[in-house]
LUMKOLVEX-148833 format. One record per residue: residue number from 0; residue in three letters; x, y, z of N, C-alpha, C, CB in turn. Coordinates in Angstrom, 2 decimals. Glycine has a CB too. Example, Ala and Ser with C-alpha at 12.3 -4.5 7.8 and 13.67 -1.06 7.14 Angstrom:
2
<node 0; "ALA"; <13.19; -5.69; 7.80>; <12.30; -4.50; 7.80>; <13.20; -3.30; 7.80>; <11.31; -4.47; 9.05>>
<node 1; "SER"; <12.85; -2.25; 7.08>; <13.67; -1.06; 7.14>; <12.90; 0.03; 7.87>; <14.08; -0.60; 5.72>>
This chain:
156
<node 0; "MET"; <44.95; 5.35; -22.21>; <43.52; 5.42; -22.41>; <43.12; 6.89; -22.49>; <42.75; 4.69; -21.27>>
<node 1; "ARG"; <42.20; 7.18; -23.40>; <41.75; 8.54; -23.60>; <40.32; 8.71; -23.15>; <41.89; 8.94; -25.06>>
<node 2; "ALA"; <40.04; 9.73; -22.41>; <38.67; 10.04; -21.98>; <38.08; 11.06; -22.92>; <38.64; 10.55; -20.52>>
<node 3; "HIS"; <36.80; 10.91; -23.17>; <36.10; 11.86; -24.04>; <35.12; 12.65; -23.20>; <35.38; 11.12; -25.20>>
<node 4; "CYS"; <35.08; 13.93; -23.41>; <34.10; 14.79; -22.75>; <33.09; 15.25; -23.77>; <34.78; 16.01; -22.06>>
<node 5; "LEU"; <31.85; 15.26; -23.37>; <30.81; 15.76; -24.26>; <30.70; 17.27; -24.13>; <29.46; 15.08; -23.96>>
<node 6; "SER"; <30.51; 17.92; -25.24>; <30.30; 19.36; -25.20>; <28.94; 19.66; -24.60>; <30.41; 19.98; -26.62>>
<node 7; "ALA"; <28.71; 20.90; -24.23>; <27.42; 21.31; -23.66>; <26.29; 21.02; -24.64>; <27.44; 22.81; -23.29>>
<node 8; "ALA"; <26.54; 21.25; -25.93>; <25.50; 21.00; -26.94>; <25.18; 19.51; -27.03>; <25.94; 21.53; -28.32>>
<node 9; "ALA"; <26.19; 18.67; -26.97>; <25.97; 17.23; -27.04>; <25.25; 16.74; -25.79>; <27.31; 16.48; -27.21>>
<node 10; "THR"; <25.63; 17.28; -24.63>; <24.97; 16.90; -23.38>; <23.49; 17.27; -23.44>; <25.64; 17.57; -22.18>>
<node 11; "GLU"; <23.19; 18.45; -23.95>; <21.80; 18.91; -24.08>; <21.01; 17.98; -25.00>; <21.76; 20.36; -24.61>>
<node 12; "ARG"; <21.65; 17.54; -26.07>; <21.00; 16.70; -27.05>; <20.72; 15.30; -26.50>; <21.85; 16.60; -28.30>>
<node 13; "TRP"; <21.52; 14.81; -25.58>; <21.40; 13.45; -25.08>; <20.87; 13.38; -23.65>; <22.73; 12.77; -25.15>>
<node 14; "LYS"; <19.97; 14.28; -23.30>; <19.36; 14.25; -21.97>; <18.57; 12.95; -21.80>; <18.44; 15.49; -21.76>>
<node 15; "PRO"; <18.59; 12.40; -20.59>; <17.78; 11.20; -20.37>; <16.30; 11.50; -20.56>; <18.03; 10.63; -18.95>>
<node 16; "VAL"; <15.62; 10.56; -21.13>; <14.18; 10.67; -21.36>; <13.48; 9.78; -20.34>; <13.79; 10.27; -22.84>>
<node 17; "PRO"; <12.47; 10.31; -19.63>; <11.77; 9.46; -18.67>; <11.14; 8.25; -19.36>; <10.68; 10.26; -17.93>>
<node 18; "ALA"; <11.26; 7.11; -18.74>; <10.71; 5.88; -19.31>; <9.20; 5.86; -19.17>; <11.33; 4.64; -18.63>>
<node 19; "THR"; <8.54; 5.39; -20.19>; <7.10; 5.18; -20.16>; <6.88; 3.69; -20.33>; <6.35; 6.02; -21.29>>
<node 20; "PRO"; <6.09; 3.10; -19.46>; <5.86; 1.65; -19.60>; <5.30; 1.31; -20.97>; <4.91; 1.16; -18.51>>
<node 21; "SER"; <5.73; 0.18; -21.49>; <5.23; -0.33; -22.76>; <3.90; -1.03; -22.55>; <6.25; -1.29; -23.41>>
<node 22; "PRO"; <3.15; -1.24; -23.60>; <1.90; -2.00; -23.45>; <2.19; -3.38; -22.87>; <1.17; -2.13; -24.80>>
<node 23; "VAL"; <1.26; -3.88; -22.10>; <1.36; -5.21; -21.51>; <0.18; -6.02; -22.03>; <1.37; -5.15; -19.93>>
<node 24; "ARG"; <0.48; -7.21; -22.52>; <-0.58; -8.09; -23.02>; <-0.53; -9.38; -22.22>; <-0.42; -8.37; -24.55>>
<node 25; "LEU"; <-1.66; -9.74; -21.63>; <-1.78; -10.96; -20.85>; <-2.72; -11.91; -21.55>; <-2.27; -10.66; -19.41>>
<node 26; "SER"; <-2.35; -13.17; -21.63>; <-3.22; -14.24; -22.13>; <-3.26; -15.30; -21.05>; <-2.71; -14.84; -23.52>>
<node 27; "LEU"; <-4.46; -15.52; -20.51>; <-4.60; -16.35; -19.33>; <-5.83; -17.25; -19.43>; <-4.69; -15.48; -18.07>>
<node 28; "PRO"; <-5.83; -18.37; -18.70>; <-7.09; -19.11; -18.58>; <-8.13; -18.21; -17.89>; <-6.89; -20.45; -17.78>>
<node 29; "ALA"; <-9.37; -18.37; -18.24>; <-10.45; -17.54; -17.66>; <-10.87; -18.12; -16.32>; <-11.67; -17.47; -18.63>>
<node 30; "ARG"; <-10.00; -17.96; -15.35>; <-10.22; -18.45; -13.99>; <-10.18; -17.28; -13.03>; <-9.17; -19.53; -13.60>>
<node 31; "ALA"; <-10.93; -17.39; -11.93>; <-11.05; -16.29; -10.96>; <-9.69; -15.80; -10.46>; <-11.91; -16.74; -9.78>>
<node 32; "ARG"; <-8.75; -16.69; -10.22>; <-7.44; -16.28; -9.69>; <-6.70; -15.36; -10.66>; <-6.58; -17.51; -9.39>>
<node 33; "ASN"; <-7.01; -15.44; -11.94>; <-6.31; -14.62; -12.93>; <-6.86; -13.20; -13.01>; <-6.40; -15.27; -14.28>>
<node 34; "ILE"; <-8.01; -12.96; -12.42>; <-8.52; -11.59; -12.34>; <-7.54; -10.76; -11.51>; <-9.96; -11.55; -11.71>>
<node 35; "ALA"; <-7.03; -11.33; -10.43>; <-6.06; -10.64; -9.58>; <-4.75; -10.39; -10.34>; <-5.78; -11.44; -8.30>>
<node 36; "VAL"; <-4.36; -11.30; -11.21>; <-3.14; -11.11; -12.01>; <-3.30; -9.87; -12.90>; <-2.85; -12.38; -12.89>>
<node 37; "ALA"; <-4.43; -9.76; -13.57>; <-4.68; -8.59; -14.43>; <-4.71; -7.31; -13.61>; <-6.00; -8.76; -15.19>>
<node 38; "ARG"; <-5.35; -7.37; -12.45>; <-5.45; -6.20; -11.59>; <-4.07; -5.75; -11.09>; <-6.37; -6.50; -10.39>>
<node 39; "ARG"; <-3.21; -6.70; -10.71>; <-1.87; -6.33; -10.24>; <-1.02; -5.73; -11.35>; <-1.16; -7.57; -9.66>>
<node 40; "ALA"; <-1.16; -6.24; -12.56>; <-0.43; -5.65; -13.69>; <-0.89; -4.21; -13.92>; <-0.63; -6.50; -14.97>>
<node 41; "LEU"; <-2.18; -3.99; -13.87>; <-2.75; -2.65; -14.01>; <-2.19; -1.71; -12.94>; <-4.29; -2.70; -13.93>>
<node 42; "GLU"; <-2.19; -2.17; -11.70>; <-1.70; -1.35; -10.58>; <-0.23; -1.00; -10.75>; <-1.92; -2.07; -9.25>>
<node 43; "ALA"; <0.58; -1.95; -11.23>; <2.01; -1.69; -11.40>; <2.25; -0.61; -12.46>; <2.74; -2.98; -11.80>>
<node 44; "ILE"; <1.53; -0.67; -13.55>; <1.68; 0.35; -14.60>; <1.18; 1.69; -14.09>; <0.93; -0.06; -15.88>>
<node 45; "ALA"; <0.04; 1.69; -13.42>; <-0.52; 2.94; -12.88>; <0.46; 3.59; -11.91>; <-1.87; 2.67; -12.17>>
<node 46; "GLU"; <1.14; 2.77; -11.11>; <2.13; 3.30; -10.17>; <3.29; 3.95; -10.92>; <2.65; 2.19; -9.24>>
<node 47; "GLU"; <3.77; 3.30; -11.98>; <4.86; 3.87; -12.78>; <4.45; 5.19; -13.42>; <5.31; 2.88; -13.85>>
<node 48; "LEU"; <3.19; 5.29; -13.80>; <2.69; 6.52; -14.43>; <2.31; 7.59; -13.40>; <1.48; 6.20; -15.29>>
<node 49; "ALA"; <2.35; 7.23; -12.12>; <1.97; 8.14; -11.03>; <0.55; 8.68; -11.24>; <2.97; 9.31; -10.92>>
<node 50; "LEU"; <-0.37; 7.78; -11.61>; <-1.75; 8.19; -11.84>; <-2.43; 8.47; -10.50>; <-2.53; 7.10; -12.62>>
<node 51; "PRO"; <-3.40; 9.38; -10.50>; <-4.12; 9.70; -9.26>; <-4.81; 8.47; -8.67>; <-5.16; 10.81; -9.51>>
<node 52; "ARG"; <-4.81; 8.40; -7.37>; <-5.38; 7.24; -6.67>; <-6.84; 6.98; -7.06>; <-5.28; 7.45; -5.15>>
<node 53; "ARG"; <-7.63; 8.02; -7.17>; <-9.05; 7.87; -7.53>; <-9.20; 7.22; -8.91>; <-9.77; 9.25; -7.51>>
<node 54; "LEU"; <-8.37; 7.63; -9.86>; <-8.41; 7.04; -11.20>; <-8.01; 5.57; -11.14>; <-7.47; 7.82; -12.16>>
<node 55; "VAL"; <-6.99; 5.25; -10.37>; <-6.54; 3.87; -10.25>; <-7.65; 3.00; -9.65>; <-5.27; 3.79; -9.37>>
<node 56; "GLU"; <-8.34; 3.51; -8.65>; <-9.45; 2.75; -8.05>; <-10.57; 2.52; -9.07>; <-10.00; 3.48; -6.82>>
<node 57; "ASP"; <-10.89; 3.52; -9.88>; <-11.91; 3.35; -10.92>; <-11.47; 2.31; -11.95>; <-12.19; 4.70; -11.62>>
<node 58; "MET"; <-10.20; 2.36; -12.35>; <-9.68; 1.40; -13.32>; <-9.73; -0.01; -12.74>; <-8.23; 1.76; -13.71>>
<node 59; "ARG"; <-9.31; -0.15; -11.49>; <-9.33; -1.47; -10.84>; <-10.73; -2.07; -10.85>; <-8.82; -1.35; -9.38>>
<node 60; "LEU"; <-11.71; -1.26; -10.48>; <-13.08; -1.75; -10.40>; <-13.60; -2.14; -11.79>; <-13.98; -0.68; -9.77>>
<node 61; "ALA"; <-13.38; -1.29; -12.78>; <-13.88; -1.57; -14.13>; <-13.20; -2.80; -14.74>; <-13.65; -0.35; -15.04>>
<node 62; "VAL"; <-11.90; -2.92; -14.57>; <-11.18; -4.06; -15.12>; <-11.57; -5.35; -14.39>; <-9.65; -3.84; -15.03>>
<node 63; "THR"; <-11.74; -5.27; -13.09>; <-12.20; -6.43; -12.32>; <-13.56; -6.89; -12.83>; <-12.26; -6.10; -10.81>>
<node 64; "GLU"; <-14.45; -5.94; -13.05>; <-15.80; -6.28; -13.53>; <-15.75; -6.90; -14.93>; <-16.70; -5.02; -13.54>>
<node 65; "ALA"; <-14.96; -6.33; -15.83>; <-14.86; -6.86; -17.19>; <-14.26; -8.27; -17.19>; <-14.00; -5.92; -18.07>>
<node 66; "CYS"; <-13.22; -8.48; -16.40>; <-12.61; -9.82; -16.31>; <-13.55; -10.81; -15.65>; <-11.30; -9.75; -15.52>>
<node 67; "THR"; <-14.28; -10.37; -14.64>; <-15.25; -11.24; -13.97>; <-16.33; -11.69; -14.94>; <-15.88; -10.53; -12.76>>
<node 68; "ASN"; <-16.76; -10.79; -15.82>; <-17.76; -11.16; -16.83>; <-17.24; -12.29; -17.71>; <-18.13; -9.95; -17.70>>
<node 69; "VAL"; <-15.97; -12.22; -18.10>; <-15.38; -13.29; -18.91>; <-15.36; -14.60; -18.12>; <-13.94; -12.91; -19.37>>
<node 70; "VAL"; <-14.87; -14.53; -16.90>; <-14.75; -15.74; -16.07>; <-16.12; -16.38; -15.82>; <-14.06; -15.40; -14.73>>
<node 71; "ARG"; <-17.12; -15.57; -15.53>; <-18.43; -16.11; -15.14>; <-19.33; -16.48; -16.32>; <-19.14; -15.11; -14.29>>
<node 72; "HIS"; <-19.19; -15.76; -17.44>; <-20.22; -15.90; -18.47>; <-19.74; -16.32; -19.86>; <-20.92; -14.63; -18.59>>
<node 73; "ALA"; <-18.46; -16.21; -20.17>; <-18.04; -16.39; -21.56>; <-17.93; -17.85; -22.01>; <-16.73; -15.73; -21.76>>
<node 74; "TYR"; <-17.58; -18.74; -21.10>; <-17.23; -20.09; -21.53>; <-18.06; -21.17; -20.84>; <-15.78; -20.35; -21.28>>
<node 75; "GLN"; <-18.09; -22.33; -21.52>; <-18.76; -23.51; -20.97>; <-17.86; -24.73; -21.22>; <-20.18; -23.71; -21.62>>
<node 76; "ASN"; <-18.10; -25.78; -20.49>; <-17.47; -27.09; -20.75>; <-15.95; -27.07; -20.87>; <-18.03; -27.66; -22.00>>
<node 77; "GLY"; <-15.27; -26.45; -19.95>; <-13.81; -26.49; -19.93>; <-13.11; -25.55; -20.89>; <-13.37; -27.85; -20.22>>
<node 78; "GLU"; <-13.87; -24.80; -21.70>; <-13.23; -23.85; -22.63>; <-12.42; -22.79; -21.89>; <-14.28; -23.18; -23.50>>
<node 79; "ALA"; <-12.79; -22.49; -20.67>; <-12.12; -21.45; -19.89>; <-10.67; -21.81; -19.57>; <-12.87; -21.20; -18.60>>
<node 80; "ASP"; <-10.30; -23.08; -19.67>; <-8.94; -23.50; -19.35>; <-7.94; -23.22; -20.47>; <-8.92; -24.97; -19.02>>
<node 81; "ASP"; <-8.42; -22.82; -21.62>; <-7.50; -22.46; -22.71>; <-6.57; -21.35; -22.24>; <-8.29; -22.02; -23.99>>
<node 82; "GLN"; <-5.31; -21.42; -22.62>; <-4.31; -20.47; -22.13>; <-4.55; -19.03; -22.58>; <-2.96; -20.90; -22.58>>
<node 83; "SER"; <-5.43; -18.81; -23.55>; <-5.73; -17.44; -23.98>; <-7.23; -17.16; -23.92>; <-5.20; -17.19; -25.41>>
<node 84; "ALA"; <-7.92; -17.81; -23.00>; <-9.37; -17.60; -22.87>; <-9.69; -16.18; -22.40>; <-9.96; -18.62; -21.89>>
<node 85; "LEU"; <-8.83; -15.63; -21.56>; <-8.98; -14.25; -21.06>; <-7.77; -13.47; -21.54>; <-9.11; -14.20; -19.47>>
<node 86; "ARG"; <-8.02; -12.45; -22.33>; <-6.92; -11.61; -22.82>; <-7.12; -10.19; -22.33>; <-6.83; -11.65; -24.38>>
<node 87; "VAL"; <-6.05; -9.62; -21.80>; <-6.10; -8.26; -21.27>; <-4.92; -7.50; -21.86>; <-6.06; -8.25; -19.70>>
<node 88; "GLU"; <-5.19; -6.33; -22.39>; <-4.13; -5.45; -22.90>; <-4.19; -4.14; -22.13>; <-4.28; -5.21; -24.46>>
<node 89; "LEU"; <-3.06; -3.71; -21.62>; <-2.94; -2.47; -20.85>; <-2.00; -1.55; -21.62>; <-2.40; -2.74; -19.38>>
<node 90; "ARG"; <-2.53; -0.42; -22.11>; <-1.73; 0.52; -22.89>; <-1.65; 1.87; -22.17>; <-2.32; 0.71; -24.31>>
<node 91; "PRO"; <-0.49; 2.20; -21.64>; <-0.34; 3.51; -21.00>; <-0.63; 4.64; -22.00>; <1.08; 3.67; -20.41>>
<node 92; "GLN"; <-1.26; 5.68; -21.51>; <-1.57; 6.87; -22.30>; <-1.00; 8.08; -21.57>; <-3.13; 7.02; -22.51>>
<node 93; "PRO"; <-0.91; 9.22; -22.21>; <-0.32; 10.39; -21.54>; <-0.98; 10.77; -20.22>; <-0.38; 11.57; -22.47>>
<node 94; "ARG"; <-2.31; 10.64; -20.10>; <-2.99; 11.02; -18.85>; <-3.70; 9.86; -18.19>; <-3.98; 12.12; -19.12>>
<node 95; "GLY"; <-3.49; 8.65; -18.65>; <-4.22; 7.53; -18.08>; <-3.85; 6.21; -18.72>; <-5.69; 7.75; -18.21>>
<node 96; "MET"; <-4.86; 5.44; -19.08>; <-4.61; 4.13; -19.64>; <-5.76; 3.69; -20.53>; <-4.37; 3.11; -18.53>>
<node 97; "PHE"; <-5.43; 2.91; -21.55>; <-6.40; 2.28; -22.43>; <-6.32; 0.79; -22.12>; <-6.12; 2.60; -23.97>>
<node 98; "VAL"; <-7.45; 0.17; -21.83>; <-7.48; -1.23; -21.42>; <-8.47; -1.99; -22.30>; <-7.85; -1.37; -19.91>>
<node 99; "VAL"; <-8.05; -3.16; -22.77>; <-8.93; -4.03; -23.54>; <-9.01; -5.37; -22.81>; <-8.42; -4.22; -25.01>>
<node 100; "VAL"; <-10.23; -5.83; -22.58>; <-10.48; -7.16; -22.03>; <-11.29; -7.90; -23.08>; <-11.23; -7.10; -20.62>>
<node 101; "GLU"; <-10.79; -9.07; -23.49>; <-11.52; -9.80; -24.52>; <-11.48; -11.30; -24.30>; <-10.96; -9.47; -25.89>>
<node 102; "ASP"; <-12.42; -11.96; -24.96>; <-12.53; -13.41; -24.88>; <-13.01; -13.91; -26.24>; <-13.51; -13.86; -23.74>>
<node 103; "ARG"; <-13.03; -15.20; -26.39>; <-13.57; -15.83; -27.60>; <-14.72; -16.75; -27.23>; <-12.46; -16.62; -28.37>>
<node 104; "GLY"; <-15.41; -16.36; -26.18>; <-16.51; -17.17; -25.65>; <-17.82; -16.96; -26.38>; <-16.70; -16.88; -24.20>>
<node 105; "ARG"; <-18.89; -17.13; -25.65>; <-20.22; -17.11; -26.26>; <-20.74; -15.72; -26.59>; <-21.19; -17.78; -25.36>>
<node 106; "GLY"; <-20.01; -14.68; -26.25>; <-20.44; -13.32; -26.57>; <-21.39; -12.78; -25.53>; <-21.08; -13.28; -27.93>>
<node 107; "LEU"; <-21.74; -11.52; -25.68>; <-22.66; -10.89; -24.74>; <-24.07; -11.40; -24.98>; <-22.60; -9.35; -24.85>>
<node 108; "ALA"; <-24.64; -11.92; -23.93>; <-26.03; -12.40; -23.97>; <-26.49; -12.49; -22.52>; <-26.16; -13.79; -24.72>>
<node 109; "PRO"; <-27.79; -12.51; -22.30>; <-28.24; -12.71; -20.92>; <-27.65; -13.99; -20.35>; <-29.80; -12.75; -20.85>>
<node 110; "SER"; <-27.22; -13.92; -19.13>; <-26.59; -15.06; -18.49>; <-27.63; -16.15; -18.22>; <-25.92; -14.63; -17.18>>
<node 111; "PRO"; <-27.30; -17.41; -18.53>; <-28.25; -18.49; -18.25>; <-28.44; -18.70; -16.74>; <-27.77; -19.78; -18.90>>
<node 112; "ASP"; <-27.49; -18.22; -15.93>; <-27.61; -18.41; -14.48>; <-28.16; -17.19; -13.76>; <-26.26; -18.76; -13.91>>
<node 113; "GLY"; <-28.64; -16.21; -14.51>; <-29.17; -14.99; -13.89>; <-30.50; -14.62; -14.48>; <-28.19; -13.84; -14.05>>
<node 114; "GLY"; <-31.03; -13.53; -14.01>; <-32.34; -13.08; -14.46>; <-32.26; -12.02; -15.55>; <-33.12; -12.56; -13.31>>
<node 115; "GLY"; <-31.20; -11.99; -16.31>; <-31.07; -10.99; -17.36>; <-29.79; -10.22; -17.19>; <-32.26; -10.05; -17.37>>
<node 116; "PRO"; <-29.68; -9.08; -17.88>; <-28.44; -8.32; -17.80>; <-28.21; -7.79; -16.38>; <-28.46; -7.15; -18.79>>
<node 117; "GLY"; <-26.96; -7.76; -16.00>; <-26.62; -7.29; -14.66>; <-26.23; -5.83; -14.67>; <-25.51; -8.11; -14.07>>
<node 118; "LEU"; <-25.54; -5.42; -13.62>; <-25.14; -4.03; -13.48>; <-23.69; -3.79; -13.91>; <-25.32; -3.60; -12.05>>
<node 119; "GLY"; <-22.99; -4.84; -14.31>; <-21.57; -4.73; -14.64>; <-21.24; -3.74; -15.74>; <-21.06; -6.05; -15.03>>
<node 120; "LEU"; <-21.90; -3.86; -16.88>; <-21.59; -2.96; -18.00>; <-21.98; -1.51; -17.71>; <-22.29; -3.44; -19.26>>
<node 121; "PRO"; <-23.14; -1.24; -17.10>; <-23.42; 0.14; -16.74>; <-22.40; 0.71; -15.74>; <-24.82; 0.23; -16.15>>
<node 122; "LEU"; <-21.92; -0.13; -14.84>; <-20.90; 0.31; -13.89>; <-19.61; 0.66; -14.62>; <-20.63; -0.78; -12.83>>
<node 123; "ILE"; <-19.19; -0.21; -15.53>; <-17.98; 0.06; -16.32>; <-18.14; 1.36; -17.09>; <-17.68; -1.12; -17.28>>
<node 124; "ALA"; <-19.30; 1.56; -17.71>; <-19.54; 2.79; -18.48>; <-19.43; 4.03; -17.60>; <-20.93; 2.74; -19.14>>
<node 125; "ALA"; <-19.90; 3.93; -16.37>; <-19.84; 5.08; -15.46>; <-18.41; 5.40; -15.02>; <-20.71; 4.82; -14.24>>
<node 126; "LEU"; <-17.53; 4.39; -15.02>; <-16.17; 4.58; -14.53>; <-15.17; 4.97; -15.62>; <-15.71; 3.32; -13.87>>
<node 127; "THR"; <-15.54; 4.82; -16.87>; <-14.62; 5.07; -17.97>; <-14.87; 6.41; -18.64>; <-14.73; 3.96; -19.00>>
<node 128; "GLU"; <-13.83; 6.90; -19.28>; <-13.99; 8.11; -20.10>; <-14.66; 7.74; -21.42>; <-12.61; 8.80; -20.35>>
<node 129; "ASP"; <-14.31; 6.55; -21.92>; <-14.88; 6.07; -23.17>; <-14.96; 4.55; -23.09>; <-14.04; 6.55; -24.42>>
<node 130; "LEU"; <-16.02; 3.98; -23.62>; <-16.22; 2.54; -23.58>; <-16.73; 2.08; -24.93>; <-17.21; 2.14; -22.46>>
<node 131; "GLU"; <-16.11; 1.01; -25.44>; <-16.56; 0.41; -26.70>; <-16.66; -1.09; -26.50>; <-15.59; 0.76; -27.88>>
<node 132; "ILE"; <-17.83; -1.64; -26.81>; <-18.05; -3.08; -26.69>; <-18.34; -3.62; -28.08>; <-19.22; -3.40; -25.69>>
<node 133; "SER"; <-17.60; -4.64; -28.47>; <-17.81; -5.22; -29.79>; <-17.76; -6.74; -29.71>; <-16.75; -4.70; -30.79>>
<node 134; "HIS"; <-18.20; -7.38; -30.78>; <-18.27; -8.83; -30.84>; <-17.32; -9.34; -31.91>; <-19.71; -9.31; -31.12>>
<node 135; "GLY"; <-16.92; -10.59; -31.77>; <-16.08; -11.23; -32.77>; <-16.93; -11.76; -33.91>; <-15.27; -12.36; -32.16>>
<node 136; "PRO"; <-16.28; -12.47; -34.84>; <-17.03; -13.06; -35.96>; <-18.12; -14.00; -35.45>; <-16.07; -13.81; -36.91>>
<node 137; "ASP"; <-19.23; -14.02; -36.14>; <-20.38; -14.87; -35.76>; <-20.84; -14.58; -34.34>; <-20.01; -16.35; -35.89>>
<node 138; "ARG"; <-20.62; -13.35; -33.89>; <-21.02; -12.90; -32.55>; <-20.38; -13.75; -31.45>; <-22.53; -12.95; -32.42>>
<node 139; "ARG"; <-19.30; -14.43; -31.78>; <-18.56; -15.22; -30.79>; <-17.45; -14.35; -30.23>; <-17.99; -16.55; -31.42>>
<node 140; "GLY"; <-17.39; -14.24; -28.92>; <-16.36; -13.43; -28.28>; <-16.83; -12.01; -28.06>; <-15.10; -13.43; -29.11>>
<node 141; "THR"; <-16.21; -11.40; -27.08>; <-16.53; -10.02; -26.72>; <-15.24; -9.26; -26.49>; <-17.45; -9.95; -25.47>>
<node 142; "ARG"; <-15.24; -8.01; -26.93>; <-14.10; -7.12; -26.71>; <-14.62; -5.87; -26.00>; <-13.37; -6.74; -28.06>>
<node 143; "VAL"; <-14.10; -5.62; -24.80>; <-14.48; -4.44; -24.02>; <-13.26; -3.54; -23.98>; <-14.97; -4.83; -22.56>>
<node 144; "ALA"; <-13.34; -2.40; -24.68>; <-12.23; -1.44; -24.74>; <-12.60; -0.23; -23.89>; <-11.92; -1.01; -26.23>>
<node 145; "MET"; <-11.74; 0.06; -22.92>; <-12.02; 1.12; -21.93>; <-10.90; 2.15; -21.93>; <-12.20; 0.52; -20.53>>
<node 146; "SER"; <-11.26; 3.42; -21.96>; <-10.28; 4.50; -21.83>; <-10.48; 5.16; -20.48>; <-10.42; 5.54; -22.97>>
<node 147; "PHE"; <-9.36; 5.40; -19.81>; <-9.36; 6.07; -18.52>; <-8.40; 7.24; -18.60>; <-8.97; 5.10; -17.36>>
<node 148; "ALA"; <-8.81; 8.39; -18.08>; <-7.93; 9.55; -18.09>; <-8.12; 10.37; -16.83>; <-8.19; 10.41; -19.32>>
<node 149; "ALA"; <-7.01; 10.84; -16.31>; <-7.05; 11.73; -15.15>; <-7.59; 13.08; -15.60>; <-5.64; 11.89; -14.49>>
<node 150; "PRO"; <-8.36; 13.76; -14.78>; <-8.88; 15.07; -15.17>; <-7.74; 16.07; -15.31>; <-9.92; 15.58; -14.13>>
<node 151; "VAL"; <-7.91; 16.97; -16.26>; <-6.93; 18.05; -16.46>; <-7.29; 19.17; -15.49>; <-6.91; 18.55; -17.95>>
<node 152; "ILE"; <-6.32; 19.56; -14.71>; <-6.56; 20.64; -13.74>; <-5.98; 21.92; -14.33>; <-5.92; 20.32; -12.32>>
<node 153; "GLU"; <-6.86; 22.87; -14.57>; <-6.48; 24.15; -15.15>; <-5.97; 25.08; -14.04>; <-7.69; 24.79; -15.91>>
<node 154; "ALA"; <-4.92; 25.81; -14.34>; <-4.42; 26.80; -13.38>; <-5.39; 27.99; -13.36>; <-2.96; 27.27; -13.74>>
<node 155; "ALA"; <-5.64; 28.50; -12.18>; <-6.60; 29.61; -12.05>; <-5.96; 30.92; -12.40>; <-7.16; 29.67; -10.65>>
């Protein structure tokens, strides 16, 4: 048997590259217990990225609020039990994460069980670096796209 040694140049060329988590896409029934599933997936990716604790807490709160909106307001008459009623996409970014929460429900409108718009969307806007809310065809469904980024600390 013959052993092969790599030259210094070959070793330099084949240095291990740190792994970056791939995007995660969840399709779940729009039930309260699945909000925790989305939150745990977010936390696992944030841990792999070694994101600052404060940023992770902001992401957790915003994603929880967006998922809760889907669970509470998007569907009626058993539609929430569809296996893809709540969709969450988590995309790692160099300094944070891009998160999309979407549904194919009734779209954004004042809740029939409340007195008008709540504080959820303003809260999400305050916690994100960038927020985009859009509707599906015929205004059915909502897509909440949130960008989160750790602050850049400049050397003095």
